[in-house]
C-alpha positions as CSV (number, residue, x, y, z in Angstrom):
1,M,61.5,27.1,83.7
2,R,64.3,25.0,85.2
3,T,61.6,22.6,86.5
4,A,60.0,22.3,83.1
5,F,63.4,21.3,81.6
6,S,64.0,18.9,84.4
7,C,60.6,17.2,83.8
8,A,61.2,17.1,80.1
9,G,64.6,15.6,80.5
10,A,63.2,13.0,82.9
11,A,60.4,12.1,80.5
12,I,62.9,11.6,77.7
13,L,65.1,9.3,79.8
14,I,62.1,7.3,81.0
15,A,60.9,6.9,77.4
16,A,64.3,5.9,76.2
17,A,64.7,3.3,78.9
18,A,61.3,1.9,78.1
19,W,62.1,1.6,74.4
20,A,65.4,-0.1,75.2
21,Q,63.6,-2.7,77.2
22,V,61.2,-3.8,74.4
23,A,63.7,-3.6,71.5
24,P,64.5,-7.2,70.6
25,T,68.1,-8.3,70.1
26,P,68.4,-9.3,66.4
27,R,69.5,-12.9,66.0
28,V,70.7,-15.0,63.1
29,V,69.7,-18.6,63.3
30,R,70.1,-21.6,61.0
31,L,66.6,-22.8,60.1
32,D,67.8,-26.4,59.7
33,A,69.2,-26.4,63.2
34,L,66.0,-25.3,65.0
35,T,64.0,-27.8,67.0
36,C,60.4,-27.8,68.2
37,G,61.7,-27.3,71.7
38,Y,63.4,-24.1,70.7
39,L,60.1,-22.7,69.3
40,V,58.0,-23.6,72.3
41,S,60.6,-22.2,74.7
42,L,60.6,-18.7,73.1
43,P,58.8,-15.8,74.8
44,S,55.5,-15.2,73.0
45,D,56.6,-12.1,71.0
46,Q,59.7,-13.9,69.7
47,R,57.6,-17.0,68.9
48,D,55.1,-14.9,67.0
49,R,57.8,-13.4,64.9
50,L,59.2,-16.8,64.1
51,L,55.8,-18.1,63.2
52,I,55.2,-15.2,60.9
53,Y,58.5,-15.9,59.2
54,L,57.8,-19.6,58.9
55,N,54.4,-18.9,57.4
56,G,56.0,-16.7,54.7
57,Y,58.8,-19.3,54.2
58,F,56.5,-22.2,53.5
59,D,53.9,-20.2,51.5
60,G,56.9,-18.8,49.5
61,T,58.2,-22.3,48.7
62,R,54.7,-23.2,47.4
63,Q,54.5,-19.9,45.5
64,A,51.2,-19.1,47.2
65,A,49.5,-16.1,45.7
66,T,46.9,-15.7,48.5
67,W,46.9,-15.8,52.3
68,D,44.1,-17.8,53.9
69,E,44.2,-16.8,57.6
70,R,42.0,-19.7,58.7
71,L,44.1,-22.3,56.8
72,V,47.4,-20.8,58.1
73,G,46.0,-20.8,61.7
74,E,45.1,-24.4,61.4
75,R,48.5,-25.3,60.0
76,I,50.3,-23.4,62.8
77,D,48.0,-25.0,65.5
78,R,48.8,-28.5,64.1
79,A,52.5,-27.8,64.0
80,I,52.7,-26.4,67.5
81,A,50.7,-29.3,68.9
82,E,53.1,-31.7,67.3
83,C,56.1,-29.7,68.6
84,K,54.8,-29.9,72.1
85,L,54.7,-33.7,71.7
86,K,58.1,-34.0,70.1
87,P,60.4,-31.1,71.3
88,E,63.5,-32.8,69.8
89,A,61.9,-32.9,66.3
90,P,63.4,-30.6,63.6
91,L,61.2,-27.5,63.3
92,L,61.3,-27.4,59.5
93,R,60.1,-31.0,59.1
94,I,57.1,-30.5,61.5
95,F,56.1,-27.3,59.8
96,G,56.7,-28.8,56.3
97,D,54.4,-31.7,57.2
98,A,51.7,-29.2,58.5
99,W,51.9,-27.2,55.3
100,A,51.6,-30.4,53.1
101,R,48.2,-31.2,54.5
């Protein structure tokens, strides 16, 4: 019985440690201060979250009532390609230009 409790306790500790490693640290950032270099330097999971946010941000400013996955993918691909060429460029301007096309 003691062994079962020890194993259960160890499993809980291992699960808690694993969860703590993947839980992102919440951040607050000023959108107008972000550069392309910041976006391309992020780890993939953080970059994906920022891209999801930017998609909603720009679709919201245009009051989009539909989500076109293909179109959004093309816009994001264009913006990221431009960001890689101009890491000092303001992120909102690059994404705004991509959403305007």
